[in-house]
N, CA, C and O atoms as a Tripos MOL2 file, in Angstrom:
@<TRIPOS>MOLECULE
protein
  240   239    60     0     0
PROTEIN
NO_CHARGES

@<TRIPOS>ATOM
      1 N         -16.2410   10.6480 -109.8470 N.3       1 MET1
      2 CA        -17.2780   10.1410 -110.4430 C.3       1 MET1
      3 C         -18.3630   10.4490 -110.5850 C.2       1 MET1
      4 O         -18.3390   11.4670 -109.8940 O.2       1 MET1
      5 N         -19.6850   10.3670 -111.0640 N.am      2 ILE2
      6 CA        -21.1770   10.5240 -111.4020 C.3       2 ILE2
      7 C         -22.2070   10.5190 -110.2040 C.2       2 ILE2
      8 O         -22.7990    9.5080 -109.8270 O.2       2 ILE2
      9 N         -22.3530   11.8530 -109.6190 N.am      3 PRO3
     10 CA        -23.3030   11.3180 -108.6290 C.3       3 PRO3
     11 C         -24.5190   10.5030 -109.2100 C.2       3 PRO3
     12 O         -24.8800   10.3870 -110.3810 O.2       3 PRO3
     13 N         -25.1000    9.9170 -107.9350 N.am      4 ALA4
     14 CA        -26.3320    9.0740 -108.9240 C.3       4 ALA4
     15 C         -27.6580    9.5470 -108.3770 C.2       4 ALA4
     16 O         -27.8600   10.0210 -107.2590 O.2       4 ALA4
     17 N         -28.6220    9.3170 -109.4530 N.am      5 PRO5
     18 CA        -30.3970    9.6570 -109.2640 C.3       5 PRO5
     19 C         -30.3930    9.9120 -107.7150 C.2       5 PRO5
     20 O         -29.5550    9.5270 -106.9000 O.2       5 PRO5
     21 N         -31.1300   10.3910 -107.5780 N.am      6 PRO6
     22 CA        -32.2990   10.4330 -106.0910 C.3       6 PRO6
     23 C         -32.8840    9.5850 -105.7660 C.2       6 PRO6
     24 O         -34.0530    9.6410 -106.1490 O.2       6 PRO6
     25 N         -32.4510    8.1510 -104.7910 N.am      7 GLY7
     26 CA        -33.3160    7.3240 -104.0010 C.3       7 GLY7
     27 C         -32.1650    6.4550 -105.0310 C.2       7 GLY7
     28 O         -32.7910    5.4010 -105.1330 O.2       7 GLY7
     29 N         -31.2150    6.2940 -105.6400 N.am      8 GLN8
     30 CA        -30.0720    5.5900 -106.0460 C.3       8 GLN8
     31 C         -28.7760    5.5200 -104.9730 C.2       8 GLN8
     32 O         -28.2500    6.4130 -104.3100 O.2       8 GLN8
     33 N         -28.5500    4.4070 -105.0570 N.am      9 GLU9
     34 CA        -27.0460    3.7540 -104.1840 C.3       9 GLU9
     35 C         -26.4720    4.7160 -105.0380 C.2       9 GLU9
     36 O         -27.1560    5.1160 -105.9800 O.2       9 GLU9
     37 N         -24.9340    5.3090 -104.8130 N.am     10 PRO10
     38 CA        -23.7370    5.5450 -105.8980 C.3      10 PRO10
     39 C         -23.4500    4.2700 -107.1520 C.2      10 PRO10
     40 O         -24.0550    3.2210 -107.3720 O.2      10 PRO10
     41 N         -22.3810    4.8360 -107.7490 N.am     11 ALA11
     42 CA        -22.3450    3.5840 -108.4160 C.3      11 ALA11
     43 C         -21.0850    3.4590 -107.8560 C.2      11 ALA11
     44 O         -20.5820    4.3540 -107.1770 O.2      11 ALA11
     45 N         -20.2910    1.9060 -108.2140 N.am     12 GLY12
     46 CA        -19.0820    1.6940 -107.9370 C.3      12 GLY12
     47 C         -19.4470    0.6560 -106.4600 C.2      12 GLY12
     48 O         -20.4580    0.1140 -106.0120 O.2      12 GLY12
     49 N         -18.1870    0.7460 -106.1050 N.am     13 PHE13
     50 CA        -18.0830   -0.6830 -104.8410 C.3      13 PHE13
     51 C         -18.1710   -0.0350 -103.6440 C.2      13 PHE13
     52 O         -17.2980    0.8190 -103.4910 O.2      13 PHE13
     53 N         -19.2040   -0.2100 -102.4420 N.am     14 THR14
     54 CA        -19.5250    0.1890 -101.5420 C.3      14 THR14
     55 C         -19.0100   -0.8230 -100.0890 C.2      14 THR14
     56 O         -19.1540   -2.0410  -99.9820 O.2      14 THR14
     57 N         -18.4120    0.0870  -99.1170 N.am     15 VAL15
     58 CA        -18.0410   -1.4620  -98.1510 C.3      15 VAL15
     59 C         -19.6680   -1.1240  -97.1500 C.2      15 VAL15
     60 O         -20.1190   -0.1230  -96.5930 O.2      15 VAL15
     61 N         -19.9680   -2.0110  -97.2590 N.am     16 GLY16
     62 CA        -21.0580   -2.9660  -95.8140 C.3      16 GLY16
     63 C         -20.7120   -3.0380  -95.4400 C.2      16 GLY16
     64 O         -19.5090   -2.8680  -95.6400 O.2      16 GLY16
     65 N         -21.5580   -3.6610  -93.4920 N.am     17 PRO17
     66 CA        -21.2550   -4.3850  -92.9640 C.3      17 PRO17
     67 C         -21.3530   -5.8980  -92.8860 C.2      17 PRO17
     68 O         -21.0660   -6.6190  -91.9310 O.2      17 PRO17
     69 N         -21.9470   -6.3260  -94.4260 N.am     18 GLU18
     70 CA        -21.2270   -7.3660  -94.2700 C.3      18 GLU18
     71 C         -19.5140   -7.7480  -94.7610 C.2      18 GLU18
     72 O         -18.7690   -8.5940  -94.2670 O.2      18 GLU18
     73 N         -19.2470   -6.7990  -95.8840 N.am     19 LEU19
     74 CA        -17.8280   -6.6740  -96.0500 C.3      19 LEU19
     75 C         -17.0890   -6.6100  -94.4410 C.2      19 LEU19
     76 O         -16.4150   -7.5940  -94.1370 O.2      19 LEU19
     77 N         -17.1860   -5.6730  -93.5960 N.am     20 TRP20
     78 CA        -17.0140   -5.9010  -92.1060 C.3      20 TRP20
     79 C         -16.5230   -6.5780  -91.6000 C.2      20 TRP20
     80 O         -15.3990   -6.5650  -91.1000 O.2      20 TRP20
     81 N         -17.3040   -7.3220  -91.6370 N.am     21 LEU21
     82 CA        -17.9210   -8.9770  -90.8750 C.3      21 LEU21
     83 C         -17.1030   -9.9340  -91.5310 C.2      21 LEU21
     84 O         -16.6730  -10.7110  -90.6780 O.2      21 LEU21
     85 N         -16.5380  -10.3360  -93.1080 N.am     22 LEU22
     86 CA        -16.2370  -10.9300  -93.6170 C.3      22 LEU22
     87 C         -14.9090  -10.4640  -93.0950 C.2      22 LEU22
     88 O         -14.3700  -11.5180  -92.7570 O.2      22 LEU22
     89 N         -14.2550   -9.6950  -92.8930 N.am     23 LEU23
     90 CA        -13.1700   -9.5730  -92.7760 C.3      23 LEU23
     91 C         -12.3490   -9.7690  -91.6960 C.2      23 LEU23
     92 O         -11.3390  -10.4640  -91.5960 O.2      23 LEU23
     93 N         -12.7800   -9.2310  -91.0830 N.am     24 LEU24
     94 CA        -13.3930   -9.6870  -89.5630 C.3      24 LEU24
     95 C         -13.4710  -11.3800  -88.7910 C.2      24 LEU24
     96 O         -12.9530  -11.6830  -87.7160 O.2      24 LEU24
     97 N         -14.2900  -12.3200  -89.7270 N.am     25 GLY25
     98 CA        -14.2420  -13.7900  -90.0450 C.3      25 GLY25
     99 C         -12.5060  -13.8640  -90.2630 C.2      25 GLY25
    100 O         -11.8520  -14.3130  -89.3210 O.2      25 GLY25
    101 N         -11.7780  -13.4130  -91.5300 N.am     26 VAL26
    102 CA        -11.0800  -13.6160  -92.0460 C.3      26 VAL26
    103 C          -9.6980  -13.4270  -90.9730 C.2      26 VAL26
    104 O          -8.9870  -14.4180  -90.8070 O.2      26 VAL26
    105 N          -9.4420  -12.4720  -90.4480 N.am     27 ILE27
    106 CA         -8.8480  -12.1790  -89.4100 C.3      27 ILE27
    107 C          -8.8620  -13.0380  -88.5720 C.2      27 ILE27
    108 O          -7.9390  -13.7930  -88.2630 O.2      27 ILE27
    109 N          -9.9240  -12.9800  -88.1420 N.am     28 ALA28
    110 CA        -10.3020  -14.0820  -86.6330 C.3      28 ALA28
    111 C          -9.4420  -15.6180  -87.1710 C.2      28 ALA28
    112 O          -8.6790  -16.2210  -86.4170 O.2      28 ALA28
    113 N          -9.6690  -15.9510  -88.2280 N.am     29 THR29
    114 CA         -9.5690  -17.4120  -88.3770 C.3      29 THR29
    115 C          -8.2230  -17.8650  -88.9960 C.2      29 THR29
    116 O          -7.9230  -19.0460  -89.1700 O.2      29 THR29
    117 N          -7.0200  -16.2260  -89.4790 N.am     30 ILE30
    118 CA         -5.4160  -16.6870  -89.7690 C.3      30 ILE30
    119 C          -5.3990  -16.9130  -88.2870 C.2      30 ILE30
    120 O          -5.0290  -18.0400  -87.9560 O.2      30 ILE30
    121 N          -5.8430  -15.7680  -86.9610 N.am     31 GLY31
    122 CA         -5.4240  -15.7890  -85.8520 C.3      31 GLY31
    123 C          -5.6510  -17.0840  -85.3480 C.2      31 GLY31
    124 O          -4.6340  -17.6630  -84.9660 O.2      31 GLY31
    125 N          -6.8030  -17.7400  -85.2360 N.am     32 VAL32
    126 CA         -6.8160  -19.1340  -84.2770 C.3      32 VAL32
    127 C          -5.7170  -19.5030  -84.9440 C.2      32 VAL32
    128 O          -4.6780  -19.4530  -84.2850 O.2      32 VAL32
    129 N          -5.6080  -19.9780  -86.4240 N.am     33 ALA33
    130 CA         -4.8420  -20.9250  -87.1700 C.3      33 ALA33
    131 C          -2.8940  -20.2790  -86.8210 C.2      33 ALA33
    132 O          -2.0630  -21.1110  -87.1850 O.2      33 ALA33
    133 N          -2.5060  -19.4250  -86.4160 N.am     34 LEU34
    134 CA         -1.7860  -18.9400  -85.9730 C.3      34 LEU34
    135 C          -1.2330  -19.3240  -84.4990 C.2      34 LEU34
    136 O          -0.0220  -19.4090  -84.2940 O.2      34 LEU34
    137 N          -2.0820  -19.5250  -83.6050 N.am     35 ILE35
    138 CA         -2.4280  -20.0190  -82.1070 C.3      35 ILE35
    139 C          -2.3570  -21.2620  -82.1970 C.2      35 ILE35
    140 O          -1.8120  -21.9370  -81.3240 O.2      35 ILE35
    141 N          -2.8120  -21.6910  -83.1010 N.am     36 PHE36
    142 CA         -2.7450  -23.7160  -82.7390 C.3      36 PHE36
    143 C          -1.4770  -23.8000  -83.6000 C.2      36 PHE36
    144 O          -0.9360  -24.8560  -83.2720 O.2      36 PHE36
    145 N          -0.7250  -23.1730  -84.5710 N.am     37 PHE37
    146 CA          0.6470  -24.0610  -85.0270 C.3      37 PHE37
    147 C           1.3440  -23.2580  -84.0830 C.2      37 PHE37
    148 O           2.4410  -23.7910  -84.2510 O.2      37 PHE37
    149 N           1.5520  -22.4160  -83.2490 N.am     38 PHE38
    150 CA          2.2160  -22.4590  -82.0760 C.3      38 PHE38
    151 C           2.1650  -22.9930  -81.0600 C.2      38 PHE38
    152 O           3.1550  -23.5620  -80.6010 O.2      38 PHE38
    153 N           1.3540  -22.9680  -80.6240 N.am     39 LEU39
    154 CA          1.4180  -24.2640  -79.1840 C.3      39 LEU39
    155 C           1.6450  -25.7940  -80.0800 C.2      39 LEU39
    156 O           2.3540  -26.7300  -79.7090 O.2      39 LEU39
    157 N           1.2600  -25.7620  -80.6720 N.am     40 MET40
    158 CA          1.4800  -27.4600  -81.6020 C.3      40 MET40
    159 C           3.1760  -27.2620  -81.9060 C.2      40 MET40
    160 O           3.7920  -28.1920  -81.3850 O.2      40 MET40
    161 N           3.9180  -26.4560  -82.4930 N.am     41 ARG41
    162 CA          5.4180  -26.5350  -82.6470 C.3      41 ARG41
    163 C           6.1100  -26.2130  -80.8880 C.2      41 ARG41
    164 O           7.2410  -26.4880  -80.4890 O.2      41 ARG41
    165 N           4.7610  -25.4340  -79.9720 N.am     42 ARG42
    166 CA          5.9980  -25.4060  -78.6490 C.3      42 ARG42
    167 C           5.6830  -27.2640  -77.5380 C.2      42 ARG42
    168 O           6.2270  -27.6330  -76.4960 O.2      42 ARG42
    169 N           4.9130  -27.7680  -78.1620 N.am     43 MET43
    170 CA          4.3380  -28.9920  -77.8770 C.3      43 MET43
    171 C           5.5080  -30.1150  -78.3400 C.2      43 MET43
    172 O           6.0780  -30.8070  -77.4970 O.2      43 MET43
    173 N           5.8170  -30.2190  -79.8870 N.am     44 VAL44
    174 CA          6.4560  -30.8880  -80.3290 C.3      44 VAL44
    175 C           8.2460  -30.3530  -80.0320 C.2      44 VAL44
    176 O           9.2320  -31.0860  -79.9550 O.2      44 VAL44
    177 N           8.1940  -29.2560  -79.9450 N.am     45 GLN45
    178 CA          9.9610  -28.6290  -79.0030 C.3      45 GLN45
    179 C           9.8560  -29.4110  -77.3340 C.2      45 GLN45
    180 O          10.7080  -29.9170  -76.6040 O.2      45 GLN45
    181 N           9.0150  -29.2910  -77.2630 N.am     46 GLU46
    182 CA          8.5540  -30.1150  -75.9120 C.3      46 GLU46
    183 C           8.7440  -31.5690  -75.5370 C.2      46 GLU46
    184 O           8.9860  -31.9420  -74.3900 O.2      46 GLU46
    185 N           8.6040  -32.4380  -76.6850 N.am     47 GLU47
    186 CA          8.2470  -33.4890  -76.7980 C.3      47 GLU47
    187 C           9.8030  -33.9590  -76.9940 C.2      47 GLU47
    188 O          10.2920  -34.9780  -76.5070 O.2      47 GLU47
    189 N          10.4820  -32.9830  -77.8240 N.am     48 HIS48
    190 CA         11.5750  -33.4780  -78.6000 C.3      48 HIS48
    191 C          12.5790  -33.1720  -77.6630 C.2      48 HIS48
    192 O          13.6830  -33.6290  -77.9590 O.2      48 HIS48
    193 N          12.4800  -32.2310  -76.1290 N.am     49 GLU49
    194 CA         13.7730  -32.2540  -74.8090 C.3      49 GLU49
    195 C          12.9060  -33.4340  -74.2460 C.2      49 GLU49
    196 O          11.9180  -32.7480  -73.9860 O.2      49 GLU49
    197 N          12.6560  -34.3030  -73.9850 N.am     50 HIS50
    198 CA         11.5870  -34.8830  -72.9760 C.3      50 HIS50
    199 C          12.2260  -36.5070  -73.8920 C.2      50 HIS50
    200 O          12.4800  -37.4950  -73.2030 O.2      50 HIS50
    201 N          12.3850  -36.5490  -75.2530 N.am     51 ALA51
    202 CA         13.4610  -37.9490  -76.0100 C.3      51 ALA51
    203 C          14.3510  -38.1010  -75.6110 C.2      51 ALA51
    204 O          14.8150  -39.1420  -75.1470 O.2      51 ALA51
    205 N          15.0740  -36.4800  -75.7510 N.am     52 GLY52
    206 CA         16.2730  -36.9090  -75.3620 C.3      52 GLY52
    207 C          16.8680  -36.9310  -73.8940 C.2      52 GLY52
    208 O          18.0070  -37.1980  -73.5110 O.2      52 GLY52
    209 N          15.8760  -36.6100  -73.2860 N.am     53 ASP53
    210 CA         15.9600  -36.7850  -71.7790 C.3      53 ASP53
    211 C          16.0700  -38.2970  -71.3060 C.2      53 ASP53
    212 O          16.8110  -38.4260  -70.3310 O.2      53 ASP53
    213 N          15.5060  -39.4530  -71.7720 N.am     54 ASP54
    214 CA         14.9740  -40.2060  -71.6370 C.3      54 ASP54
    215 C          15.3320  -41.2460  -73.3450 C.2      54 ASP54
    216 O          14.3380  -41.8950  -73.6670 O.2      54 ASP54
    217 N          16.3350  -41.3840  -74.1560 N.am     55 GLU55
    218 CA         16.9980  -42.2730  -74.9220 C.3      55 GLU55
    219 C          16.5780  -43.2840  -74.3120 C.2      55 GLU55
    220 O          15.6950  -43.8190  -74.9820 O.2      55 GLU55
    221 N          16.8460  -44.0000  -73.0340 N.am     56 GLY56
    222 CA         16.8000  -45.7750  -73.3390 C.3      56 GLY56
    223 C          15.0790  -46.0530  -72.8700 C.2      56 GLY56
    224 O          14.7580  -47.2410  -72.8700 O.2      56 GLY56
    225 N          14.1630  -45.2110  -72.5430 N.am     57 GLU57
    226 CA         12.9330  -45.9730  -72.5640 C.3      57 GLU57
    227 C          12.0080  -45.7600  -73.9770 C.2      57 GLU57
    228 O          12.5170  -45.1640  -74.9260 O.2      57 GLU57
    229 N          10.8890  -46.1800  -74.0420 N.am     58 SER58
    230 CA         10.2340  -45.9270  -75.2980 C.3      58 SER58
    231 C           8.9520  -45.3540  -74.4430 C.2      58 SER58
    232 O           8.5630  -45.4370  -73.2780 O.2      58 SER58
    233 N           8.4490  -44.6470  -75.8140 N.am     59 LEU59
    234 CA          6.9390  -44.2380  -75.3950 C.3      59 LEU59
    235 C           5.6980  -44.6040  -75.2610 C.2      59 LEU59
    236 O           4.5340  -44.2130  -75.1720 O.2      59 LEU59
    237 N           6.3920  -45.5050  -75.2820 N.am     60 GLU60
    238 CA          4.9410  -46.7670  -75.1430 C.3      60 GLU60
    239 C           4.4530  -47.4490  -73.3910 C.2      60 GLU60
    240 O           3.5300  -48.2560  -73.2770 O.2      60 GLU60
@<TRIPOS>BOND
     1     1     2 1
     2     2     3 1
     3     3     4 2
     4     3     5 am
     5     5     6 1
     6     6     7 1
     7     7     8 2
     8     7     9 am
     9     9    10 1
    10    10    11 1
    11    11    12 2
    12    11    13 am
    13    13    14 1
    14    14    15 1
    15    15    16 2
    16    15    17 am
    17    17    18 1
    18    18    19 1
    19    19    20 2
    20    19    21 am
    21    21    22 1
    22    22    23 1
    23    23    24 2
    24    23    25 am
    25    25    26 1
    26    26    27 1
    27    27    28 2
    28    27    29 am
    29    29    30 1
    30    30    31 1
    31    31    32 2
    32    31    33 am
    33    33    34 1
    34    34    35 1
    35    35    36 2
    36    35    37 am
    37    37    38 1
    38    38    39 1
    39    39    40 2
    40    39    41 am
    41    41    42 1
    42    42    43 1
    43    43    44 2
    44    43    45 am
    45    45    46 1
    46    46    47 1
    47    47    48 2
    48    47    49 am
    49    49    50 1
    50    50    51 1
    51    51    52 2
    52    51    53 am
    53    53    54 1
    54    54    55 1
    55    55    56 2
    56    55    57 am
    57    57    58 1
    58    58    59 1
    59    59    60 2
    60    59    61 am
    61    61    62 1
    62    62    63 1
    63    63    64 2
    64    63    65 am
    65    65    66 1
    66    66    67 1
    67    67    68 2
    68    67    69 am
    69    69    70 1
    70    70    71 1
    71    71    72 2
    72    71    73 am
    73    73    74 1
    74    74    75 1
    75    75    76 2
    76    75    77 am
    77    77    78 1
    78    78    79 1
    79    79    80 2
    80    79    81 am
    81    81    82 1
    82    82    83 1
    83    83    84 2
    84    83    85 am
    85    85    86 1
    86    86    87 1
    87    87    88 2
    88    87    89 am
    89    89    90 1
    90    90    91 1
    91    91    92 2
    92    91    93 am
    93    93    94 1
    94    94    95 1
    95    95    96 2
    96    95    97 am
    97    97    98 1
    98    98    99 1
    99    99   100 2
   100    99   101 am
   101   101   102 1
   102   102   103 1
   103   103   104 2
   104   103   105 am
   105   105   106 1
   106   106   107 1
   107   107   108 2
   108   107   109 am
   109   109   110 1
   110   110   111 1
   111   111   112 2
   112   111   113 am
   113   113   114 1
   114   114   115 1
   115   115   116 2
   116   115   117 am
   117   117   118 1
   118   118   119 1
   119   119   120 2
   120   119   121 am
   121   121   122 1
   122   122   123 1
   123   123   124 2
   124   123   125 am
   125   125   126 1
   126   126   127 1
   127   127   128 2
   128   127   129 am
   129   129   130 1
   130   130   131 1
   131   131   132 2
   132   131   133 am
   133   133   134 1
   134   134   135 1
   135   135   136 2
   136   135   137 am
   137   137   138 1
   138   138   139 1
   139   139   140 2
   140   139   141 am
   141   141   142 1
   142   142   143 1
   143   143   144 2
   144   143   145 am
   145   145   146 1
   146   146   147 1
   147   147   148 2
   148   147   149 am
   149   149   150 1
   150   150   151 1
   151   151   152 2
   152   151   153 am
   153   153   154 1
   154   154   155 1
   155   155   156 2
   156   155   157 am
   157   157   158 1
   158   158   159 1
   159   159   160 2
   160   159   161 am
   161   161   162 1
   162   162   163 1
   163   163   164 2
   164   163   165 am
   165   165   166 1
   166   166   167 1
   167   167   168 2
   168   167   169 am
   169   169   170 1
   170   170   171 1
   171   171   172 2
   172   171   173 am
   173   173   174 1
   174   174   175 1
   175   175   176 2
   176   175   177 am
   177   177   178 1
   178   178   179 1
   179   179   180 2
   180   179   181 am
   181   181   182 1
   182   182   183 1
   183   183   184 2
   184   183   185 am
   185   185   186 1
   186   186   187 1
   187   187   188 2
   188   187   189 am
   189   189   190 1
   190   190   191 1
   191   191   192 2
   192   191   193 am
   193   193   194 1
   194   194   195 1
   195   195   196 2
   196   195   197 am
   197   197   198 1
   198   198   199 1
   199   199   200 2
   200   199   201 am
   201   201   202 1
   202   202   203 1
   203   203   204 2
   204   203   205 am
   205   205   206 1
   206   206   207 1
   207   207   208 2
   208   207   209 am
   209   209   210 1
   210   210   211 1
   211   211   212 2
   212   211   213 am
   213   213   214 1
   214   214   215 1
   215   215   216 2
   216   215   217 am
   217   217   218 1
   218   218   219 1
   219   219   220 2
   220   219   221 am
   221   221   222 1
   222   222   223 1
   223   223   224 2
   224   223   225 am
   225   225   226 1
   226   226   227 1
   227   227   228 2
   228   227   229 am
   229   229   230 1
   230   230   231 1
   231   231   232 2
   232   231   233 am
   233   233   234 1
   234   234   235 1
   235   235   236 2
   236   235   237 am
   237   237   238 1
   238   238   239 1
   239   239   240 2
@<TRIPOS>SUBSTRUCTURE
     1 MET1         2 RESIDUE 1 A MET
     2 ILE2         6 RESIDUE 1 A ILE
     3 PRO3        10 RESIDUE 1 A PRO
     4 ALA4        14 RESIDUE 1 A ALA
     5 PRO5        18 RESIDUE 1 A PRO
     6 PRO6        22 RESIDUE 1 A PRO
     7 GLY7        26 RESIDUE 1 A GLY
     8 GLN8        30 RESIDUE 1 A GLN
     9 GLU9        34 RESIDUE 1 A GLU
    10 PRO10       38 RESIDUE 1 A PRO
    11 ALA11       42 RESIDUE 1 A ALA
    12 GLY12       46 RESIDUE 1 A GLY
    13 PHE13       50 RESIDUE 1 A PHE
    14 THR14       54 RESIDUE 1 A THR
    15 VAL15       58 RESIDUE 1 A VAL
    16 GLY16       62 RESIDUE 1 A GLY
    17 PRO17       66 RESIDUE 1 A PRO
    18 GLU18       70 RESIDUE 1 A GLU
    19 LEU19       74 RESIDUE 1 A LEU
    20 TRP20       78 RESIDUE 1 A TRP
    21 LEU21       82 RESIDUE 1 A LEU
    22 LEU22       86 RESIDUE 1 A LEU
    23 LEU23       90 RESIDUE 1 A LEU
    24 LEU24       94 RESIDUE 1 A LEU
    25 GLY25       98 RESIDUE 1 A GLY
    26 VAL26      102 RESIDUE 1 A VAL
    27 ILE27      106 RESIDUE 1 A ILE
    28 ALA28      110 RESIDUE 1 A ALA
    29 THR29      114 RESIDUE 1 A THR
    30 ILE30      118 RESIDUE 1 A ILE
    31 GLY31      122 RESIDUE 1 A GLY
    32 VAL32      126 RESIDUE 1 A VAL
    33 ALA33      130 RESIDUE 1 A ALA
    34 LEU34      134 RESIDUE 1 A LEU
    35 ILE35      138 RESIDUE 1 A ILE
    36 PHE36      142 RESIDUE 1 A PHE
    37 PHE37      146 RESIDUE 1 A PHE
    38 PHE38      150 RESIDUE 1 A PHE
    39 LEU39      154 RESIDUE 1 A LEU
    40 MET40      158 RESIDUE 1 A MET
    41 ARG41      162 RESIDUE 1 A ARG
    42 ARG42      166 RESIDUE 1 A ARG
    43 MET43      170 RESIDUE 1 A MET
    44 VAL44      174 RESIDUE 1 A VAL
    45 GLN45      178 RESIDUE 1 A GLN
    46 GLU46      182 RESIDUE 1 A GLU
    47 GLU47      186 RESIDUE 1 A GLU
    48 HIS48      190 RESIDUE 1 A HIS
    49 GLU49      194 RESIDUE 1 A GLU
    50 HIS50      198 RESIDUE 1 A HIS
    51 ALA51      202 RESIDUE 1 A ALA
    52 GLY52      206 RESIDUE 1 A GLY
    53 ASP53      210 RESIDUE 1 A ASP
    54 ASP54      214 RESIDUE 1 A ASP
    55 GLU55      218 RESIDUE 1 A GLU
    56 GLY56      222 RESIDUE 1 A GLY
    57 GLU57      226 RESIDUE 1 A GLU
    58 SER58      230 RESIDUE 1 A SER
    59 LEU59      234 RESIDUE 1 A LEU
    60 GLU60      238 RESIDUE 1 A GLU
């Protein structure tokens, strides 16, 4: 890599604080989505189990 002149940023890709915040936001969003889908799947499974117990009754 060619060194930059004094007072100038080096050429190429630099990792700044904005990139770390973006990465943190993406990871947090994926984490929240995974938790949401896990809880929804559990809720649907419980609903199916309860529906099997009460075959003669309607949910209304």
